[in-house]
C-alpha positions in Angstrom: 0.0 -0.2 0.0 1.4 3.3 -1.0 1.8 6.2 1.6 0.9 9.4 0.8 1.2 12.5 3.0 -0.9 15.8 2.1 0.4 19.2 3.5 -2.3 21.5 2.8 -5.6 23.3 3.6 -9.0 21.9 5.2 -11.9 23.9 4.5 -15.7 23.6 4.7 -17.3 24.2 1.3 -20.5 26.1 1.4 -22.0 25.4 -1.9 -25.1 27.5 -3.6 -26.8 25.9 -6.6 -28.5 28.5 -8.9 -30.0 28.2 -12.6 -27.8 31.0 -13.7 -25.1 33.6 -12.7 -25.9 36.3 -10.6 -25.3 39.8 -11.9 -23.7 42.6 -9.4 -26.4 44.7 -7.4 -28.6 41.8 -8.3 -30.6 39.4 -5.7 -32.0 35.8 -7.0 -33.2 32.7 -5.6 -30.8 29.6 -5.2 -32.0 26.3 -5.5 -30.1 24.4 -2.8 -27.4 25.1 -0.3 -24.9 22.4 0.9 -22.1 22.5 3.6 -19.3 19.9 2.6 -15.7 19.3 3.6 -13.4 20.5 1.1 -10.0 22.4 1.0 -7.5 21.4 -1.7 -5.2 19.7 0.5 -8.0 17.6 2.3 -9.8 17.1 -0.7 -6.6 15.2 -2.2 -6.0 13.4 1.0 -9.8 11.8 0.7 -9.3 11.3 -3.0 -6.0 9.2 -2.6 -7.7 7.5 0.7 -10.9 6.4 -1.3 -8.4 4.9 -4.0 -6.7 2.6 -1.5 -3.4 4.5 -0.1 -2.2 5.0 3.4 -3.0 8.7 3.9 -1.7 11.5 6.2 -2.9 14.7 6.6 -0.7 17.7 7.9 -2.7 21.1 8.4 -4.7 23.5 10.5 -8.4 24.2 11.3 -10.0 26.6 13.9 -11.6 25.4 17.3 -15.4 25.8 15.6 -17.9 23.8 14.6 -16.3 23.6 10.9 -13.1 22.3 12.2 -15.1 19.6 13.7 -16.9 18.7 10.7 -13.2 18.5 8.9 -11.9 16.1 11.3 -15.4 13.8 10.8 -15.1 13.6 7.5 -11.4 12.8 7.5 -11.8 10.3 10.0 -14.8 9.0 7.9 -12.4 8.1 5.0 -9.7 6.6 7.0 -7.1 9.8 6.7 -4.9 9.9 9.4 -5.5 13.4 11.0 -3.0 13.2 13.6 -1.1 16.5 12.5 -4.1 18.3 11.8 -3.9 21.0 14.6 -6.8 22.6 16.0 -5.7 26.2 16.9 -7.7 27.9 19.7 -9.5 31.1 18.8 -9.1 30.7 15.1 -11.5 30.2 12.4 -11.6 27.1 10.0 -11.1 27.8 6.4 -14.0 28.2 4.2 -15.0 28.0 0.4 -17.8 29.9 -0.6 -18.9 28.4 -4.0 -21.7 29.0 -6.5 -22.6 26.3 -9.2 -24.3 27.5 -12.3 -24.6 26.9 -16.1 -22.4 23.9 -15.7 -19.5 25.8 -13.8 -18.7 27.2 -10.8 -17.1 30.2 -9.1 -15.2 30.0 -5.7 -14.1 32.4 -3.0 -11.9 31.2 -0.5 -11.1 32.6 3.1 -7.6 31.1 4.4 -8.2 31.3 8.3 -6.5 28.9 10.1 -5.0 27.4 6.8 -2.7 30.4 6.6 -1.1 29.2 10.0 0.4 25.7 8.8 4.0 26.6 9.9 7.6 24.7 9.3 7.3 24.1 12.9 4.3 22.0 12.1 6.3 20.3 9.5 9.0 19.7 11.9 6.9 18.0 14.3 5.2 15.7 11.5 8.4 15.0 9.9 9.1 11.7 10.8 6.1 10.7 9.1 6.6 12.9 6.1 10.0 11.5 5.6 8.5 8.1 4.8 5.9 8.7 2.5 5.7 7.6 -1.2 4.7 11.2 -2.5 4.2 14.3 -0.5 1.3 16.6 -2.0 1.3 20.6 -1.9 -0.9 23.0 -3.0 -1.2 26.9 -2.6 -3.7 27.4 0.0 -1.3 27.4 2.6 1.8 29.8 3.2 4.2 29.8 0.1 7.4 30.1 3.0 5.8 26.4 4.4 5.5 25.1 0.9 9.1 26.0 0.2 10.1 24.4 3.3 8.7 21.2 2.5 10.0 21.2 -0.7 13.5 21.8 0.5 13.3 19.4 3.5 12.0 16.6 0.8 14.5 17.3 -2.0 17.4 17.2 0.5 15.9 13.6 2.0 14.8 12.0 -1.5 11.3 12.2 -0.8 9.0 12.9 -4.0 6.7 15.9 -4.0 3.8 17.0 -6.3 2.8 20.7 -6.3 -0.6 21.8 -7.5 0.1 25.2 -8.4 -3.5 26.4 -7.4 -4.3 29.3 -6.7 -1.4 30.4 -8.9 1.2 32.1 -7.4 4.8 32.5 -8.5 7.2 30.0 -7.7 11.1 30.6 -7.6 12.8 28.4 -10.3 15.3 27.0 -7.8 12.0 25.3 -6.0 10.6 24.0 -9.4 13.8 22.1 -10.2 13.3 20.2 -6.9 10.0 19.5 -7.3 9.2 15.8 -8.9 5.8 16.6 -10.4 4.1 19.8 -11.2 0.2 19.9 -12.4 -0.6 23.0 -13.5 -3.6 24.0 -16.1 -3.0 26.0 -19.1 -3.4 29.3 -17.5 -1.4 28.1 -14.4 1.4 27.2 -16.6 1.3 30.3 -18.7 1.9 32.3 -15.3 4.6 30.0 -13.6 6.9 29.8 -17.2 6.0 33.7 -18.4 6.8 34.2 -22.1 6.6 30.2 -22.6 4.2 28.5 -24.9 2.8 24.9 -24.0 5.0 22.9 -26.0 8.2 24.5 -24.8 7.0 24.1 -21.2 6.2 20.8 -21.5 9.6 19.9 -23.5 11.9 21.8 -21.1 10.1 19.9 -18.0 10.0 16.6 -19.3 8.8 14.0 -16.8 7.8 16.9 -14.3 5.1 19.0 -15.6 1.6 17.5 -16.3 -0.4 20.1 -17.9 -4.4 19.7 -17.5 -6.0 21.2 -20.8 -9.7 20.8 -19.4 -11.9 18.8 -22.0 -8.8 18.0 -24.2 -7.2 16.0 -21.7 -3.9 16.2 -20.0 -0.3 16.5 -21.8 3.1 15.8 -20.7 6.3 15.2 -22.6 8.6 12.2 -22.2 11.6 11.5 -24.8 11.1 14.6 -26.5 7.4 14.0 -27.4 4.6 15.7 -26.2 1.8 13.1 -25.2 -1.7 14.3 -24.7 -3.9 11.8 -22.7 -7.4 12.3 -23.4 -10.3 12.7 -20.7 -13.6 11.0 -20.4 -16.8 12.7 -21.8 -19.0 12.8 -19.3 -22.0 15.4 -18.0 -20.9 17.4 -15.0 -23.2 18.2 -12.1 -20.4 19.9 -10.2 -16.8 20.2 -11.0 -15.4 21.4 -7.8 -12.9 19.3 -6.7 -12.2 17.6 -9.6 -8.5 18.8 -10.1 -7.9 17.7 -6.7 -9.2 14.1 -7.2 -7.0 14.0 -10.3 -4.0 15.3 -8.4 -4.8 12.7 -5.2 -5.2 9.8 -7.8 -2.4 10.4 -10.1 -0.3 10.4 -6.7 -1.5 6.9 -6.0 -1.2 5.4 -9.2 2.4 6.9 -9.5 3.4 5.8 -6.0 1.9 2.3 -7.1 4.4 2.1 -9.9 2.4 2.5 -12.9 3.7 4.5 -15.7 2.9 8.2 -16.4 0.5 7.6 -19.3 -1.2 4.9 -17.0 -1.0 7.1 -14.0 -2.8 9.9 -16.0 -5.6 7.8 -17.5 -6.3 6.6 -13.8 -6.4 10.2 -12.8 -8.3 11.2 -15.6 -11.0 8.7 -14.9 -11.2 9.3 -11.1 -11.8 13.3 -11.9 -14.5 12.2 -14.8 -16.1 10.3 -12.1 -16.0 13.0 -9.5 -17.9 15.8 -11.1 -20.9 13.4 -11.7 -21.9 14.0 -8.0 -22.2 17.3 -5.9 -19.6 18.3 -3.8 -15.8 18.5 -4.0 -15.6 15.2 -1.7 -19.0 13.8 -2.2 -18.4 12.7 -5.9 -14.7 11.3 -4.9 -14.5 7.5 -6.3 -13.3 4.6 -5.0 -10.7 2.2 -6.3 -13.3 -0.1 -7.6 -15.2 2.5 -9.6 -12.0 3.9 -11.2 -11.0 0.2 -12.4 -14.3 -0.4 -13.8 -14.6 2.8 -15.9 -11.1 1.8 -17.4 -12.2 -1.0 -18.5 
């Protein structure tokens, strides 16, 4: 069984479903309100755990009812929350999501996620150092991500960074990351002035670029390869990228090739968008295996 450690955000998603987008200054009626666990870090942890990995979450929550819901969800999905710290007097992170017209918008309030510190990494290091893969995102402080990357690189621990929400990453850190999973917009920001082909060619085996409905691209042996996605009717795309990352990490940690790992992750992500909620639609291993058949 692969061991995955996720260092990142734990949120509660507050989702409103609407028939259409609301315009500035306008009030409309929504159809349904859903309060569910989320956060890119916790989402990736749940996705990996449902696909059979031994998963540990490292992060921070507040001492509020939302924090209790986060811990409950992690426990229900067999994610080790030993290093999910409850911070007295702090609020847990929240994501405020509107779903309309087959898409979504998201506003994130970081709260306790902004207090994930290098000292917490040191506290959890014995477990982090044993991971087959460490997953990072951009919903905790950049300095903490940098600390994880440097420490893992020094000890030979593979790191996957999902650079979302997009923010600049120094080239020295990009060089130490094992896998980078940007979408096209994020890649253009991280590698300013370079086109897709150049980004992939100059980062062979490292950059896995998601292209929406066009699939996922990477470069190998001087060739750009695009792995097609699965055509499904989406209900809620929230968490699809997190599912992709968690699934890719599990497949790669279990020894699958790049192409096999991406196909596995594409199937998991396609399944995830067919239900409401970031974690609610995340598939289990047998569902992904069935889809790949």
